[in-house]
DOSE-245174 format. One record per residue (C-alpha): residue in three letters; x, y, z. Coordinates in nm, 4 decimals. Layout:
{r "ALA" {X Y Z}}
...
This chain:
{r "UNK" {-16.7432 -4.8669 -11.6773}}
{r "UNK" {-16.4944 -5.1244 -11.5603}}
{r "UNK" {-16.3282 -5.3685 -11.7919}}
{r "UNK" {-16.3785 -5.7404 -11.7678}}
{r "UNK" {-16.0339 -5.8947 -11.7849}}
{r "UNK" {-15.9496 -6.2509 -11.6848}}
{r "UNK" {-15.8131 -6.2282 -11.3311}}
{r "UNK" {-15.5698 -6.5118 -11.3841}}
{r "UNK" {-15.4202 -6.3260 -11.6813}}
{r "UNK" {-15.3541 -5.9964 -11.5097}}
{r "UNK" {-14.9793 -6.0557 -11.5211}}
{r "UNK" {-14.6902 -6.1006 -11.2828}}
{r "UNK" {-14.7770 -5.7840 -11.0916}}
{r "UNK" {-15.1106 -5.8972 -10.9520}}
{r "UNK" {-15.1368 -5.6967 -10.6312}}
{r "UNK" {-15.0807 -5.8798 -10.3058}}
{r "UNK" {-15.1011 -5.7627 -9.9480}}
{r "UNK" {-14.8119 -5.5278 -9.8643}}
{r "UNK" {-14.8191 -5.6417 -9.5010}}
{r "UNK" {-14.6341 -5.9646 -9.5751}}
{r "UNK" {-14.3125 -5.9860 -9.3799}}
{r "UNK" {-13.9911 -5.9607 -9.5779}}
{r "UNK" {-13.7175 -6.2180 -9.5353}}
{r "UNK" {-13.4781 -6.0994 -9.2639}}
{r "UNK" {-13.1609 -6.1394 -9.4613}}
{r "UNK" {-13.0752 -5.9675 -9.7911}}
{r "UNK" {-13.0867 -6.1853 -10.0985}}
{r "UNK" {-12.7326 -6.2953 -10.1848}}
{r "UNK" {-12.6151 -6.0589 -9.9105}}
{r "UNK" {-12.6821 -5.7613 -10.1368}}
{r "UNK" {-13.0521 -5.7081 -10.2119}}
{r "UNK" {-13.2591 -5.6115 -9.9085}}
{r "UNK" {-13.6246 -5.6966 -9.9729}}
{r "UNK" {-13.8638 -5.4159 -9.8820}}
{r "UNK" {-14.2141 -5.5293 -9.9773}}
{r "UNK" {-14.3966 -5.7390 -10.2341}}
{r "UNK" {-14.5028 -5.5761 -10.5571}}
{r "UNK" {-14.7050 -5.8591 -10.7033}}
{r "UNK" {-14.7327 -6.2277 -10.7699}}
{r "UNK" {-14.8055 -6.4500 -11.0640}}
{r "UNK" {-14.7748 -6.7987 -11.1960}}
{r "UNK" {-14.3988 -6.7605 -11.2324}}
{r "UNK" {-14.3224 -6.6308 -10.8822}}
{r "UNK" {-14.3343 -6.3289 -10.6538}}
{r "UNK" {-14.1870 -5.9879 -10.7323}}
{r "UNK" {-14.0338 -5.7811 -10.4534}}
{r "UNK" {-13.9229 -5.4244 -10.4233}}
{r "UNK" {-13.5653 -5.4400 -10.2969}}
{r "UNK" {-13.2737 -5.2122 -10.2182}}
{r "UNK" {-12.9390 -5.2751 -10.3832}}
{r "UNK" {-12.7031 -5.2245 -10.0877}}
{r "UNK" {-12.3966 -5.2085 -10.3111}}
{r "UNK" {-12.5156 -4.9499 -10.5627}}
{r "UNK" {-12.7734 -4.7787 -10.3439}}
{r "UNK" {-13.0682 -4.8032 -10.5831}}
{r "UNK" {-13.4114 -4.9630 -10.5866}}
{r "UNK" {-13.4571 -5.2776 -10.7916}}
{r "UNK" {-13.7256 -5.5356 -10.8545}}
{r "UNK" {-13.6335 -5.8877 -10.7496}}
{r "UNK" {-13.8331 -6.1767 -10.8875}}
{r "UNK" {-13.8419 -6.4875 -10.6705}}
{r "UNK" {-13.8888 -6.7573 -10.9313}}
{r "UNK" {-14.0709 -7.0791 -10.8595}}
{r "UNK" {-13.9333 -7.3285 -11.1077}}
{r "UNK" {-13.6243 -7.4947 -11.2395}}
{r "UNK" {-13.2985 -7.3120 -11.2273}}
{r "UNK" {-13.2344 -7.3844 -11.5933}}
{r "UNK" {-13.5576 -7.2119 -11.6934}}
{r "UNK" {-13.4714 -6.9110 -11.4748}}
{r "UNK" {-13.1322 -6.8729 -11.6351}}
{r "UNK" {-13.2909 -6.9070 -11.9764}}
{r "UNK" {-13.5399 -6.6309 -11.8975}}
{r "UNK" {-13.2638 -6.4031 -11.7691}}
{r "UNK" {-13.0406 -6.4664 -12.0693}}
{r "UNK" {-13.3287 -6.4024 -12.3071}}
{r "UNK" {-13.4313 -6.0755 -12.1443}}
{r "UNK" {-13.0703 -5.9590 -12.1115}}
{r "UNK" {-13.0339 -5.9707 -12.4913}}
{r "UNK" {-13.2694 -5.6756 -12.5249}}
{r "UNK" {-13.1567 -5.3257 -12.4362}}
{r "UNK" {-13.4347 -5.0778 -12.5017}}
{r "UNK" {-13.6053 -4.7932 -12.3101}}
{r "UNK" {-13.9412 -4.9744 -12.3287}}
{r "UNK" {-13.8147 -5.3100 -12.2019}}
{r "UNK" {-13.7565 -5.3840 -11.8338}}
{r "UNK" {-13.3822 -5.4405 -11.7980}}
{r "UNK" {-13.2394 -5.7507 -11.6287}}
{r "UNK" {-12.9432 -5.6753 -11.4006}}
{r "UNK" {-12.8489 -6.0030 -11.2365}}
{r "UNK" {-12.9429 -6.3622 -11.1519}}
{r "UNK" {-12.8568 -6.4960 -10.8043}}
{r "UNK" {-12.9307 -6.8017 -10.5938}}
{r "UNK" {-13.0580 -6.7652 -10.2388}}
{r "UNK" {-13.2190 -7.0170 -10.0025}}
{r "UNK" {-13.2110 -7.2787 -10.2750}}
{r "UNK" {-13.4188 -7.0556 -10.5022}}
{r "UNK" {-13.3424 -6.8502 -10.8114}}
{r "UNK" {-13.3864 -6.4722 -10.8057}}
{r "UNK" {-13.3847 -6.2409 -11.1055}}
{r "UNK" {-13.2824 -5.8824 -11.0322}}
{r "UNK" {-13.4464 -5.6328 -11.2664}}
{r "UNK" {-13.5020 -5.2643 -11.3234}}
{r "UNK" {-13.7656 -5.1238 -11.0894}}
{r "UNK" {-14.0360 -4.9181 -11.2581}}
{r "UNK" {-14.2705 -4.7257 -11.0283}}
{r "UNK" {-14.5843 -4.8122 -11.2159}}
{r "UNK" {-14.9164 -4.9831 -11.2491}}
{r "UNK" {-14.9945 -5.2557 -11.4954}}
{r "UNK" {-15.2177 -5.1846 -11.7904}}
{r "UNK" {-15.4500 -5.4545 -11.6565}}
{r "UNK" {-15.4882 -5.2614 -11.3296}}
{r "UNK" {-15.5561 -4.9354 -11.5134}}
{r "UNK" {-15.8254 -5.0941 -11.7321}}
{r "UNK" {-15.9895 -5.2691 -11.4365}}
{r "UNK" {-15.9892 -4.9569 -11.2175}}
{r "UNK" {-16.0547 -4.6794 -11.4711}}
{r "UNK" {-16.2278 -4.8498 -11.7607}}
{r "UNK" {-16.1366 -4.8403 -12.1300}}
{r "UNK" {-15.8737 -4.5963 -12.2486}}
{r "UNK" {-15.9181 -4.3378 -12.5212}}
{r "UNK" {-15.7981 -4.4272 -12.8727}}
{r "UNK" {-15.5239 -4.1618 -12.8469}}
{r "UNK" {-15.3895 -4.3000 -12.5192}}
{r "UNK" {-15.4116 -4.6540 -12.6521}}
{r "UNK" {-15.2117 -4.5500 -12.9586}}
{r "UNK" {-14.9377 -4.4040 -12.7364}}
{r "UNK" {-14.9105 -4.7285 -12.5419}}
{r "UNK" {-14.9176 -4.9259 -12.8658}}
{r "UNK" {-14.6204 -4.7353 -13.0070}}
{r "UNK" {-14.4130 -4.8068 -12.6939}}
{r "UNK" {-14.4991 -5.1761 -12.7064}}
{r "UNK" {-14.4297 -5.1924 -13.0784}}
{r "UNK" {-14.0846 -5.0437 -13.0219}}
{r "UNK" {-14.0161 -5.2987 -12.7467}}
{r "UNK" {-14.1277 -5.5902 -12.9635}}
{r "UNK" {-13.9186 -5.4756 -13.2584}}
{r "UNK" {-13.6136 -5.4560 -13.0333}}
{r "UNK" {-13.6860 -5.8075 -12.9062}}
{r "UNK" {-13.7370 -5.9477 -13.2550}}
{r "UNK" {-13.4204 -5.7812 -13.3790}}
{r "UNK" {-13.2403 -5.9650 -13.0977}}
{r "UNK" {-13.3926 -6.2962 -13.2009}}
{r "UNK" {-13.6429 -6.3102 -12.9137}}
{r "UNK" {-14.0177 -6.3795 -12.9235}}
{r "UNK" {-14.1980 -6.2622 -12.6108}}
{r "UNK" {-14.4956 -6.5014 -12.6468}}
{r "UNK" {-14.6821 -6.3517 -12.3496}}
{r "UNK" {-14.7832 -5.9966 -12.4452}}
{r "UNK" {-15.0881 -5.9019 -12.2395}}
{r "UNK" {-15.2053 -5.6094 -12.0217}}
{r "UNK" {-15.0645 -5.7713 -11.7068}}
{r "UNK" {-14.7125 -5.7607 -11.8547}}
{r "UNK" {-14.7330 -5.3955 -11.9573}}
{r "UNK" {-14.6131 -5.1435 -11.6978}}
{r "UNK" {-14.7214 -4.7770 -11.7123}}
{r "UNK" {-14.5089 -4.5251 -11.5240}}
{r "UNK" {-14.6404 -4.1859 -11.3972}}
{r "UNK" {-14.5068 -4.0121 -11.7104}}
{r "UNK" {-14.7174 -4.2382 -11.9321}}
{r "UNK" {-14.4395 -4.4510 -12.0793}}
{r "UNK" {-14.5157 -4.8183 -12.1323}}
{r "UNK" {-14.2695 -5.0987 -12.0551}}
{r "UNK" {-14.2839 -5.4596 -12.1669}}
{r "UNK" {-14.1992 -5.6964 -11.8822}}
{r "UNK" {-14.1780 -6.0666 -11.8011}}
{r "UNK" {-13.9889 -6.2673 -12.0609}}
{r "UNK" {-14.0494 -6.5812 -11.8555}}
{r "UNK" {-14.1824 -6.7874 -12.1453}}
{r "UNK" {-14.0028 -6.6049 -12.4235}}
{r "UNK" {-13.8245 -6.8072 -12.6866}}
{r "UNK" {-13.4863 -6.7147 -12.8266}}
{r "UNK" {-13.3007 -6.8300 -13.1326}}
{r "UNK" {-13.0705 -7.1178 -13.0454}}
{r "UNK" {-13.2515 -7.2146 -12.7227}}
{r "UNK" {-13.4195 -7.5524 -12.7005}}
{r "UNK" {-13.7788 -7.5458 -12.5827}}
{r "UNK" {-13.8228 -7.6288 -12.2159}}
{r "UNK" {-14.1942 -7.6927 -12.2556}}
{r "UNK" {-14.3244 -8.0442 -12.2910}}
{r "UNK" {-14.4732 -8.1367 -12.6256}}
{r "UNK" {-14.8426 -8.0554 -12.6459}}
{r "UNK" {-14.8274 -7.8161 -12.3500}}
{r "UNK" {-14.9226 -7.4498 -12.3874}}
{r "UNK" {-14.7762 -7.1918 -12.1527}}
{r "UNK" {-14.9295 -6.8474 -12.1392}}
{r "UNK" {-15.2694 -6.6778 -12.1449}}
{r "UNK" {-15.5030 -6.8512 -12.3963}}
{r "UNK" {-15.7084 -6.5346 -12.4498}}
{r "UNK" {-15.3995 -6.3570 -12.5930}}
{r "UNK" {-15.2463 -6.6469 -12.7871}}
{r "UNK" {-15.2325 -6.6380 -13.1653}}
{r "UNK" {-15.4259 -6.9113 -13.3510}}
{r "UNK" {-15.1057 -7.0640 -13.4891}}
{r "UNK" {-14.9730 -7.1115 -13.1353}}
{r "UNK" {-15.2968 -7.2816 -13.0317}}
{r "UNK" {-15.2586 -7.5173 -13.3269}}
{r "UNK" {-14.8995 -7.5969 -13.2354}}
{r "UNK" {-14.7608 -7.4477 -13.5555}}
{r "UNK" {-14.4373 -7.2573 -13.6003}}
{r "UNK" {-14.4553 -6.9040 -13.4650}}
{r "UNK" {-14.2805 -6.5824 -13.5576}}
{r "UNK" {-14.3079 -6.2101 -13.4890}}
{r "UNK" {-14.6626 -6.2120 -13.6306}}
{r "UNK" {-14.7689 -6.4130 -13.3230}}
{r "UNK" {-14.6483 -6.1368 -13.0917}}
{r "UNK" {-14.8318 -5.8809 -13.3062}}
{r "UNK" {-15.1534 -6.0807 -13.2632}}
{r "UNK" {-15.1068 -6.0585 -12.8859}}
{r "UNK" {-15.0358 -5.6861 -12.9220}}
{r "UNK" {-15.3628 -5.6518 -13.1129}}
{r "UNK" {-15.5597 -5.8293 -12.8386}}
{r "UNK" {-15.3911 -5.6110 -12.5740}}
{r "UNK" {-15.4787 -5.2877 -12.7571}}
{r "UNK" {-15.8309 -5.4134 -12.8242}}
{r "UNK" {-15.8755 -5.4805 -12.4514}}
{r "UNK" {-15.7365 -5.1359 -12.3665}}
{r "UNK" {-15.9655 -4.9367 -12.5954}}
{r "UNK" {-16.2762 -5.1573 -12.5878}}
{r "UNK" {-16.2587 -5.2781 -12.2274}}
{r "UNK" {-16.3072 -5.6457 -12.3155}}
{r "UNK" {-16.0901 -5.9299 -12.4387}}
{r "UNK" {-16.2438 -6.0224 -12.7766}}
{r "UNK" {-16.2199 -6.4023 -12.7595}}
{r "UNK" {-16.2262 -6.4606 -12.3830}}
{r "UNK" {-16.4930 -6.7109 -12.2764}}
{r "UNK" {-16.3749 -6.7586 -11.9121}}
{r "UNK" {-16.3048 -7.1267 -11.9765}}
{r "UNK" {-15.9638 -7.1948 -12.1374}}
{r "UNK" {-16.0948 -7.4546 -12.3843}}
{r "UNK" {-16.3884 -7.2355 -12.4886}}
{r "UNK" {-16.1536 -6.9402 -12.5214}}
{r "UNK" {-15.9182 -7.1317 -12.7513}}
{r "UNK" {-16.2115 -7.2545 -12.9614}}
{r "UNK" {-16.3426 -6.8997 -12.9957}}
{r "UNK" {-15.9982 -6.7734 -13.0996}}
{r "UNK" {-15.9791 -7.0371 -13.3725}}
{r "UNK" {-16.3330 -7.0164 -13.5082}}
{r "UNK" {-16.5242 -6.7039 -13.4043}}
{r "UNK" {-16.5084 -6.3791 -13.6026}}
{r "UNK" {-16.3700 -6.0723 -13.4331}}
{r "UNK" {-16.6361 -5.8592 -13.2615}}
{r "UNK" {-16.6284 -5.5263 -13.4489}}
{r "UNK" {-16.4590 -5.2521 -13.2444}}
{r "UNK" {-16.7019 -4.9778 -13.1379}}
{r "UNK" {-16.4764 -4.7364 -12.9453}}
{r "UNK" {-16.1491 -4.7677 -13.1341}}
{r "UNK" {-16.2206 -4.4975 -13.3965}}
{r "UNK" {-15.9093 -4.4620 -13.6165}}
{r "UNK" {-15.7556 -4.7721 -13.4549}}
{r "UNK" {-16.0350 -5.0027 -13.5728}}
{r "UNK" {-15.8801 -5.0950 -13.9125}}
{r "UNK" {-15.5472 -5.1710 -13.7444}}
{r "UNK" {-15.7059 -5.3940 -13.4791}}
{r "UNK" {-15.8977 -5.5863 -13.7443}}
{r "UNK" {-15.5772 -5.6522 -13.9407}}
{r "UNK" {-15.3719 -5.7432 -13.6311}}
{r "UNK" {-15.6352 -6.0001 -13.5366}}
{r "UNK" {-15.6392 -6.1700 -13.8737}}
{r "UNK" {-15.6321 -6.5434 -13.8069}}
{r "UNK" {-15.3874 -6.5860 -14.0956}}
{r "UNK" {-15.0387 -6.4667 -13.9899}}
{r "UNK" {-14.9647 -6.3583 -14.3473}}
{r "UNK" {-15.2600 -6.1215 -14.3365}}
{r "UNK" {-15.1282 -5.9219 -14.0407}}
{r "UNK" {-14.9517 -5.5900 -14.1017}}
{r "UNK" {-14.5782 -5.5391 -14.0952}}
{r "UNK" {-14.4180 -5.3278 -13.8183}}
{r "UNK" {-14.3888 -5.0217 -14.0428}}
{r "UNK" {-14.7618 -5.0406 -14.1215}}
{r "UNK" {-14.8458 -5.0788 -13.7527}}
{r "UNK" {-14.6330 -4.7757 -13.6742}}
{r "UNK" {-14.8066 -4.5667 -13.9400}}
{r "UNK" {-15.1538 -4.6639 -13.8171}}
{r "UNK" {-15.0697 -4.5926 -13.4520}}
{r "UNK" {-14.9205 -4.2571 -13.5519}}
{r "UNK" {-15.2544 -4.1367 -13.6892}}
{r "UNK" {-15.3469 -3.9827 -13.3548}}
{r "UNK" {-15.3025 -3.6063 -13.3196}}
{r "UNK" {-15.1824 -3.6629 -12.9619}}
{r "UNK" {-14.9214 -3.9116 -13.0801}}
{r "UNK" {-14.7991 -3.6803 -13.3552}}
{r "UNK" {-14.7428 -3.4069 -13.0977}}
{r "UNK" {-14.5520 -3.6218 -12.8484}}
{r "UNK" {-14.3896 -3.9181 -13.0233}}
{r "UNK" {-14.0970 -3.8764 -13.2658}}
{r "UNK" {-14.1568 -4.0320 -13.6068}}
{r "UNK" {-13.8764 -4.2834 -13.6569}}
{r "UNK" {-13.9617 -4.6024 -13.8404}}
{r "UNK" {-13.7632 -4.7344 -14.1327}}
{r "UNK" {-13.4500 -4.5816 -14.2884}}
{r "UNK" {-13.4017 -4.2036 -14.2548}}
{r "UNK" {-13.4921 -3.9829 -14.5485}}
{r "UNK" {-13.2012 -3.8052 -14.7111}}
{r "UNK" {-13.3442 -3.4582 -14.7376}}
{r "UNK" {-13.0159 -3.3028 -14.8503}}
{r "UNK" {-13.0236 -3.4599 -15.1960}}
{r "UNK" {-13.2297 -3.1784 -15.3611}}
{r "UNK" {-12.9920 -2.9200 -15.2155}}
{r "UNK" {-12.6923 -3.1076 -15.3540}}
{r "UNK" {-12.8502 -3.1285 -15.7005}}
{r "UNK" {-12.9313 -2.7570 -15.6921}}
{r "UNK" {-12.5740 -2.6721 -15.5948}}
{r "UNK" {-12.4402 -2.8871 -15.8793}}
{r "UNK" {-12.6673 -2.7176 -16.1346}}
{r "UNK" {-12.5667 -2.3721 -16.0084}}
{r "UNK" {-12.1977 -2.4628 -16.0354}}
{r "UNK" {-12.2520 -2.5894 -16.3908}}
{r "UNK" {-12.4266 -2.2666 -16.4936}}
{r "UNK" {-12.1487 -2.0542 -16.3445}}
{r "UNK" {-11.8872 -2.2645 -16.5246}}
{r "UNK" {-12.0631 -2.2244 -16.8628}}
{r "UNK" {-12.0891 -1.8459 -16.8158}}
{r "UNK" {-11.7206 -1.8261 -16.7264}}
{r "UNK" {-11.6288 -2.0298 -17.0355}}
{r "UNK" {-11.8358 -1.8041 -17.2602}}
{r "UNK" {-11.6707 -1.4940 -17.1184}}
{r "UNK" {-11.3259 -1.6407 -17.1731}}
{r "UNK" {-11.3981 -1.7360 -17.5364}}
{r "UNK" {-11.5778 -1.4103 -17.6372}}
{r "UNK" {-11.4177 -1.1955 -17.9239}}
{r "UNK" {-11.1716 -0.9289 -17.8069}}
{r "UNK" {-11.3893 -0.6410 -17.9182}}
{r "UNK" {-11.7004 -0.7782 -17.7506}}
{r "UNK" {-11.8006 -0.6324 -17.4184}}
{r "UNK" {-12.0262 -0.8443 -17.1970}}
{r "UNK" {-12.3658 -0.6982 -17.1377}}
{r "UNK" {-12.3723 -0.4923 -17.4609}}
{r "UNK" {-12.5475 -0.6134 -17.7752}}
{r "UNK" {-12.4020 -0.5290 -18.1201}}
{r "UNK" {-12.5439 -0.2209 -18.2860}}
{r "UNK" {-12.8484 -0.2672 -18.5039}}
{r "UNK" {-12.8210 -0.2091 -18.8814}}
{r "UNK" {-12.8324 0.1619 -18.9443}}
{r "UNK" {-13.1263 0.3114 -19.1266}}
{r "UNK" {-13.1049 0.5673 -19.4069}}
{r "UNK" {-13.1568 0.8540 -19.1682}}
{r "UNK" {-12.8914 0.7291 -18.9337}}
{r "UNK" {-12.6485 0.6753 -19.2222}}
{r "UNK" {-12.6941 1.0247 -19.3519}}
{r "UNK" {-12.6232 1.1629 -19.0085}}
{r "UNK" {-12.3330 0.9271 -18.9311}}
{r "UNK" {-12.1603 0.8459 -19.2619}}
{r "UNK" {-11.8488 0.7189 -19.0861}}
{r "UNK" {-12.0409 0.4030 -18.9802}}
{r "UNK" {-12.0877 0.2928 -19.3463}}
{r "UNK" {-11.8343 0.1113 -19.5587}}
{r "UNK" {-11.7086 0.3118 -19.8595}}
{r "UNK" {-11.8943 0.2486 -20.1816}}
{r "UNK" {-11.6793 0.1601 -20.4844}}
{r "UNK" {-11.7593 0.2912 -20.8313}}
{r "UNK" {-11.8433 0.0319 -21.0943}}
{r "UNK" {-11.7259 0.2216 -21.4085}}
{r "UNK" {-11.4591 0.4689 -21.5105}}
{r "UNK" {-11.7081 0.7565 -21.5189}}
{r "UNK" {-11.7449 0.7295 -21.1478}}
{r "UNK" {-11.3711 0.7567 -21.1029}}
{r "UNK" {-11.3501 1.0733 -21.3155}}
{r "UNK" {-11.6222 1.2581 -21.1312}}
{r "UNK" {-11.5492 1.5045 -20.8643}}
{r "UNK" {-11.5817 1.4730 -20.4959}}
{r "UNK" {-11.9385 1.5950 -20.5044}}
{r "UNK" {-12.0440 1.3113 -20.7354}}
{r "UNK" {-11.8736 1.0482 -20.5199}}
{r "UNK" {-12.0501 1.1690 -20.2108}}
{r "UNK" {-12.3833 1.1808 -20.3882}}
{r "UNK" {-12.3501 0.8254 -20.5211}}
{r "UNK" {-12.2646 0.6953 -20.1764}}
{r "UNK" {-12.5753 0.8518 -20.0313}}
{r "UNK" {-12.7932 0.7227 -20.3109}}
{r "UNK" {-12.6647 0.3689 -20.2647}}
{r "UNK" {-12.7449 0.3508 -19.8988}}
{r "UNK" {-13.0970 0.4785 -19.9484}}
{r "UNK" {-13.1769 0.2160 -20.2099}}
{r "UNK" {-13.2602 -0.1472 -20.1546}}
{r "UNK" {-13.2086 -0.2430 -19.7810}}
{r "UNK" {-13.0449 -0.5704 -19.8741}}
{r "UNK" {-12.7426 -0.3930 -20.0274}}
{r "UNK" {-12.6206 -0.2668 -19.6933}}
{r "UNK" {-12.4839 -0.5154 -19.4370}}
{r "UNK" {-12.3971 -0.4038 -19.0850}}
{r "UNK" {-12.0208 -0.4298 -19.0338}}
{r "UNK" {-11.8941 -0.6065 -18.7286}}
{r "UNK" {-11.5703 -0.4122 -18.7275}}
{r "UNK" {-11.4634 -0.0847 -18.8881}}
{r "UNK" {-11.2469 -0.1585 -19.1934}}
{r "UNK" {-10.8990 -0.0122 -19.1827}}
{r "UNK" {-10.8376 0.3183 -19.3615}}
{r "UNK" {-10.6236 0.2817 -19.6753}}
{r "UNK" {-10.4502 0.5372 -19.8948}}
{r "UNK" {-10.5217 0.3504 -20.2158}}
{r "UNK" {-10.7894 0.4899 -20.4477}}
{r "UNK" {-11.1293 0.3232 -20.4490}}
{r "UNK" {-11.0665 0.1805 -20.7969}}
{r "UNK" {-10.8325 -0.0770 -20.6488}}
{r "UNK" {-11.1146 -0.2526 -20.4591}}
{r "UNK" {-11.1853 -0.5987 -20.5974}}
{r "UNK" {-11.5594 -0.6581 -20.6473}}
{r "UNK" {-11.8517 -0.4192 -20.6353}}
{r "UNK" {-12.0969 -0.4531 -20.3576}}
{r "UNK" {-12.3887 -0.2831 -20.5274}}
{r "UNK" {-12.6710 -0.4367 -20.7276}}
{r "UNK" {-12.7663 -0.3455 -21.0841}}
{r "UNK" {-13.0563 -0.1372 -20.9557}}
{r "UNK" {-12.8256 0.0721 -20.7401}}
{r "UNK" {-12.5806 0.1103 -21.0347}}
{r "UNK" {-12.8467 0.2511 -21.2618}}
{r "UNK" {-12.9498 0.4848 -20.9894}}
{r "UNK" {-12.5934 0.6034 -20.9617}}
{r "UNK" {-12.5686 0.6707 -21.3367}}
{r "UNK" {-12.8885 0.8711 -21.3388}}
{r "UNK" {-12.7791 1.0645 -21.0384}}
{r "UNK" {-12.4366 1.1315 -21.1887}}
{r "UNK" {-12.5990 1.2512 -21.5138}}
{r "UNK" {-12.8064 1.5017 -21.3265}}
{r "UNK" {-12.5191 1.6192 -21.1148}}
{r "UNK" {-12.2413 1.6471 -21.3773}}
{r "UNK" {-12.3703 1.9567 -21.5620}}
{r "UNK" {-12.3900 2.1450 -21.2403}}
{r "UNK" {-12.0374 2.0369 -21.1623}}
């Protein structure tokens, strides 16, 4: 299946016979013309050899006013991008203007569609990303291309797409060189607002990009009616023929070809839609918008870790002298443990003179009886009290309850006779 593209809109590289004789003398004494590459409404493009730098260049012999040629060269020279054909020089030769440009060994997208038929959605998405990058670079430089179409898209053997021919581009600060009421460009790729003579912006170039991608994947130009007037009427009034081969690109094409400029997607949205192809994701770096700062979570984690370490260090520095990190204080001793380790229990003080007059056996017995009584009467000491030589009667207040005191008296009564 071959695509039906308007022949007159195939771009500035419409193929011409390579047998045409080259001018005998180099252009401006420097650029030796080799053969013609193509021709269009704006002039003829030649393959030439730069005798000074020893490289191949493309030289465009412009048919038109010198002021317009200089304007085109100045506009294109603003843009430096890998997907835009670079302008090197502008010279005058034989009373004509010549624009010296980067030579790209390539075919136009129009030629590829006409010779090979519609492209796959994946391949179309790849081309679309290259053209989107070129248009964003142009818009960032204050330049509207105004003539995006398959004939102005060059495809090199590696598959990269280049946007060429800024002949009718408009730049900020340049006065229009087109007469009022005159349209310059391909009507089948013009945005509705341009056809109405309204103010245009980047959205107009994105409309043309949408028509170009539609033609690439579907094989037809959606609003082309062969006659310029019928084509413009169709662009203004007819609905878009639904895409049938575009697959995942269909929603994007429908939005790009919205007749209202405000309804068309922004560059970031276009990039996201074109990046939906698995082939694109494997070959094209993802780079729209500001870069994500992926180091922020790591920085927060490092800050939290440092805070935890600082708190632990502070706790260790403020711990009591007798406390050893990593060891919990001993649990309150039980009755069995107390009877086996009496040195862990604070000495029990007698509550009456009878306790003082009893022998050592009675004192020991009362201590044991006290600790085996009510659990609330025994409190685990945090530190061992210092040993004193004073008798127990000098201790201030008793630490036993009435229940434990009665138990002591009974116990002492039973023990005293044996003593």
